[in-house]
C-alpha positions as CSV (number, residue, x, y, z in Angstrom):
1,X,-1.8,15.1,30.3
2,X,-1.4,17.5,27.2
3,X,-4.1,18.2,24.9
4,X,-3.4,19.6,21.3
5,X,-5.5,21.7,19.1
6,X,-4.7,23.0,15.5
7,X,-4.2,26.7,15.0
8,X,-7.2,28.6,13.7
9,X,-5.5,29.3,10.4
10,X,-4.4,25.9,8.9
11,X,-2.1,27.9,6.4
12,X,0.4,28.8,9.3
13,X,0.9,25.2,9.9
14,X,1.0,25.7,13.7
15,X,-0.2,23.6,16.6
16,X,-1.2,24.9,20.0
17,X,-0.5,22.7,23.0
18,X,-2.2,23.4,26.5
19,X,-1.1,21.4,29.5
20,X,-3.6,20.2,32.1
21,X,-3.3,20.1,35.8
22,X,0.5,20.5,36.8
23,X,1.9,19.2,33.5
24,X,4.3,21.5,31.6
25,X,5.3,21.5,27.9
26,X,8.9,22.5,27.8
27,X,8.3,24.5,31.1
28,X,5.2,26.1,30.0
29,X,1.5,25.6,30.4
30,X,0.8,26.3,26.8
31,X,2.9,26.8,23.7
32,X,2.5,27.2,19.9
33,X,4.7,25.2,17.7
34,X,5.5,25.7,14.1
35,X,5.1,22.5,12.0
36,X,8.3,22.3,9.7
37,X,7.4,19.0,8.1
38,X,5.3,15.9,8.4
39,X,4.6,12.5,6.8
40,X,2.6,9.4,7.6
41,X,4.5,8.6,10.9
42,X,6.4,11.7,12.1
43,X,6.0,15.3,12.9
44,X,8.8,17.9,13.0
45,X,8.3,21.2,14.8
46,X,10.1,24.4,15.9
47,X,9.5,25.3,19.4
48,X,10.0,28.7,20.9
49,X,13.1,28.8,23.2
50,X,14.3,25.3,22.0
51,X,17.3,25.3,19.6
52,X,16.8,23.4,16.4
53,X,13.9,21.3,15.7
54,X,12.0,18.6,17.5
55,X,10.8,15.4,15.8
56,X,8.0,13.0,17.0
57,X,7.7,9.6,15.6
58,X,4.7,7.4,16.0
59,X,5.6,4.0,17.5
60,X,3.2,1.3,16.2
61,X,3.3,-2.1,17.8
62,X,1.8,-3.6,14.5
63,X,3.5,-3.9,11.2
64,X,2.1,-3.7,7.7
65,X,3.0,-5.0,4.3
66,X,2.0,-4.5,0.6
67,X,2.5,-7.6,-1.6
68,X,2.0,-7.2,-5.5
69,X,1.8,-10.6,-7.3
70,X,1.2,-11.3,-11.0
71,X,1.7,-14.2,-13.3
72,X,1.5,-14.8,-17.1
73,X,0.5,-17.9,-19.2
74,X,-2.1,-19.1,-16.8
75,X,-5.0,-18.5,-19.1
76,X,-5.7,-19.3,-22.7
77,X,-4.7,-15.7,-23.9
78,X,-1.3,-16.0,-22.0
79,X,-2.5,-13.7,-19.2
80,X,-2.6,-14.6,-15.6
81,X,-3.4,-13.7,-12.0
82,X,-2.5,-10.1,-10.8
83,X,-3.6,-8.6,-7.5
84,X,-2.5,-6.7,-4.5
85,X,-2.4,-8.1,-1.0
86,X,-2.4,-5.9,2.1
87,X,-1.1,-7.5,5.3
88,X,-1.5,-6.4,9.0
89,X,0.6,-8.3,11.6
90,X,-0.8,-7.7,15.1
91,X,0.2,-9.8,18.1
92,X,1.9,-12.4,15.9
93,X,-1.5,-13.0,13.9
94,X,-1.5,-11.9,10.3
95,X,-4.5,-10.4,8.5
96,X,-4.5,-10.5,4.7
97,X,-7.0,-8.8,2.3
98,X,-6.6,-9.4,-1.4
99,X,-8.7,-8.6,-4.5
100,X,-8.1,-8.6,-8.2
101,X,-7.7,-11.1,-11.0
102,X,-6.9,-14.6,-10.1
103,X,-7.2,-18.2,-11.1
104,X,-10.1,-20.1,-10.0
105,X,-9.5,-23.7,-10.9
106,X,-7.9,-22.6,-14.0
107,X,-10.3,-20.1,-15.1
108,X,-10.0,-16.3,-14.8
109,X,-11.9,-14.7,-12.1
110,X,-12.0,-11.1,-10.7
111,X,-13.0,-10.3,-7.1
112,X,-11.9,-11.1,-3.4
113,X,-9.0,-13.6,-3.7
114,X,-9.8,-16.6,-1.3
115,X,-7.0,-17.5,1.2
116,X,-6.4,-21.0,-0.3
117,X,-5.6,-19.1,-3.6
118,X,-3.5,-16.1,-2.3
119,X,-1.3,-18.5,-0.1
120,X,0.3,-19.9,-3.1
121,X,1.5,-16.5,-4.2
122,X,3.2,-15.6,-0.9
123,X,6.1,-17.7,-1.9
124,X,9.1,-16.5,-4.0
125,X,8.5,-16.0,-7.7
126,X,9.6,-18.7,-10.0
127,X,10.8,-17.7,-13.5
128,X,10.2,-14.7,-15.8
129,X,6.5,-15.5,-15.9
130,X,5.9,-14.5,-12.3
131,X,6.6,-11.3,-10.3
132,X,6.3,-10.6,-6.7
133,X,7.1,-7.4,-4.7
134,X,7.0,-7.3,-1.0
135,X,7.3,-4.0,0.9
136,X,6.8,-3.0,4.5
137,X,4.6,0.1,4.8
138,X,3.3,2.2,7.7
139,X,-0.2,2.2,9.1
140,X,-1.5,5.1,7.1
141,X,-0.3,3.7,3.8
142,X,-1.9,0.3,4.9
143,X,-5.1,2.1,5.9
144,X,-5.3,3.9,2.4
145,X,-4.5,0.7,0.4
146,X,-7.0,-1.3,2.5
147,X,-9.8,1.0,1.7
148,X,-9.1,0.7,-2.0
149,X,-9.1,-3.0,-1.7
150,X,-12.4,-3.0,0.3
151,X,-14.0,-0.7,-2.2
152,X,-13.3,-3.1,-5.0
153,X,-14.4,-6.0,-2.9
154,X,-17.7,-4.2,-2.4
155,X,-17.9,-3.4,-6.2
156,X,-17.7,-6.9,-7.0
157,X,-20.2,-8.0,-4.5
158,X,-22.8,-5.3,-5.5
159,X,-22.1,-5.8,-9.3
160,X,-20.9,-2.2,-9.5
161,X,-17.6,-2.7,-11.5
162,X,-16.6,0.3,-13.7
163,X,-16.1,-1.9,-16.8
164,X,-18.4,-4.7,-17.5
165,X,-18.8,-5.5,-21.3
166,X,-16.4,-3.0,-23.1
167,X,-13.1,-3.9,-21.4
168,X,-13.4,-5.8,-18.1
169,X,-9.6,-6.1,-17.8
170,X,-9.5,-2.3,-17.2
171,X,-11.1,-2.9,-13.7
172,X,-7.9,-4.5,-12.6
173,X,-5.8,-1.8,-14.1
174,X,-7.7,0.9,-12.3
175,X,-7.5,-1.3,-9.0
176,X,-3.8,-1.8,-9.1
177,X,-3.0,1.9,-10.1
178,X,-5.3,3.2,-7.2
179,X,-3.5,1.0,-4.6
180,X,0.0,2.0,-5.8
181,X,-1.0,5.8,-6.0
182,X,-2.0,5.8,-2.1
183,X,1.5,4.9,-1.0
184,X,3.2,8.4,-1.7
185,X,0.3,10.7,-0.8
186,X,2.1,12.0,2.4
187,X,5.8,11.4,1.4
188,X,7.9,10.0,-1.6
189,X,8.3,6.6,0.1
190,X,8.5,4.4,-3.0
191,X,9.7,4.9,-6.7
192,X,6.3,4.7,-8.4
193,X,5.4,4.5,-12.0
194,X,2.4,6.5,-13.1
195,X,-0.2,4.5,-15.1
196,X,-1.9,7.7,-16.7
197,X,-2.1,6.7,-20.5
198,X,0.2,9.7,-21.1
199,X,2.3,8.9,-24.2
200,X,5.2,8.7,-24.4
201,X,5.9,8.8,-20.6
202,X,3.6,6.0,-19.8
203,X,5.1,3.3,-22.1
204,X,3.4,0.4,-20.4
205,X,-0.1,1.3,-21.5
206,X,1.2,2.3,-24.8
207,X,2.8,-1.0,-25.5
208,X,0.6,-3.5,-23.7
209,X,-3.1,-4.2,-23.8
210,X,-5.0,-3.8,-20.6
211,X,-5.0,-7.4,-19.7
212,X,-1.3,-7.4,-19.6
213,X,-0.7,-4.0,-18.0
214,X,-0.8,-5.2,-14.2
215,X,2.0,-7.8,-14.7
216,X,4.3,-5.4,-16.5
217,X,3.3,-2.6,-13.9
218,X,4.3,-4.8,-11.0
219,X,7.4,-5.9,-12.7
220,X,8.5,-2.3,-13.2
221,X,7.6,-1.4,-9.5
222,X,9.8,-4.3,-8.4
223,X,12.7,-3.1,-10.6
224,X,12.4,0.4,-9.3
225,X,12.1,-0.7,-5.7
226,X,14.4,-3.8,-5.5
227,X,16.2,-2.4,-2.4
228,X,12.9,-2.4,-0.6
229,X,11.8,-5.9,-1.7
230,X,11.6,-8.4,1.2
231,X,12.7,-11.9,0.1
232,X,10.6,-14.8,1.1
233,X,12.9,-16.2,3.8
234,X,12.9,-12.8,5.6
235,X,9.2,-12.4,5.1
236,X,8.6,-15.7,6.8
237,X,10.7,-14.4,9.8
238,X,8.5,-11.3,10.1
239,X,5.1,-12.7,9.3
240,X,4.5,-16.3,10.4
241,X,2.4,-17.9,7.8
242,X,1.6,-21.5,8.7
243,X,0.1,-23.9,6.4
244,X,1.1,-22.3,3.2
245,X,-0.2,-23.9,0.0
246,X,2.6,-26.0,-1.6
247,X,3.6,-25.3,-5.2
């Protein structure tokens, strides 16, 4: 089978392929291909002797999703739960990881969201005080988002939150911002909003205090990516979720 090695100078964006045994690569035992473009799931090259470009796309048997959920008016200060969920569907079995602010028997909590809590947020949003955005992502986007989720799960477990006394709600702002920023690292896949506290471009952090920012942020992302949103009925078809908590 063929083996591939990157060219010595990464700036040339070339890949050298060498065939083993009796294998051939476009009739040759070795060839160098110029990388024209790439993203999380594909690679486009120019190959000597081949007209046009050739594109390879990764085929993944698993599917991946990102769900952003937030509510208002759950707690005494009119705020509510707000957290990201990353979902991997493999062999018909879904694996869900979630972290952020959530309601623990009516009291605000921050950390790993238990399954019996996040299941209730997998349904469709009800009313203006709730927002849900479900999008399908690729394996690399999932891996990057999962890394952020797991980092914050570790921070909570180790008592290593960035903000403890001064403004604890900023932890959730940093968390949701970090997850969103991983999505477009290799391609402009979603229409993102930058939470960078840069006035006047970042109107969300200018107009809202930190405890309300995740809700408004998710609502803006839903507005910008409405065409990518997967409604609840379709999501049920894609991701079997038995024993969902009733509302």
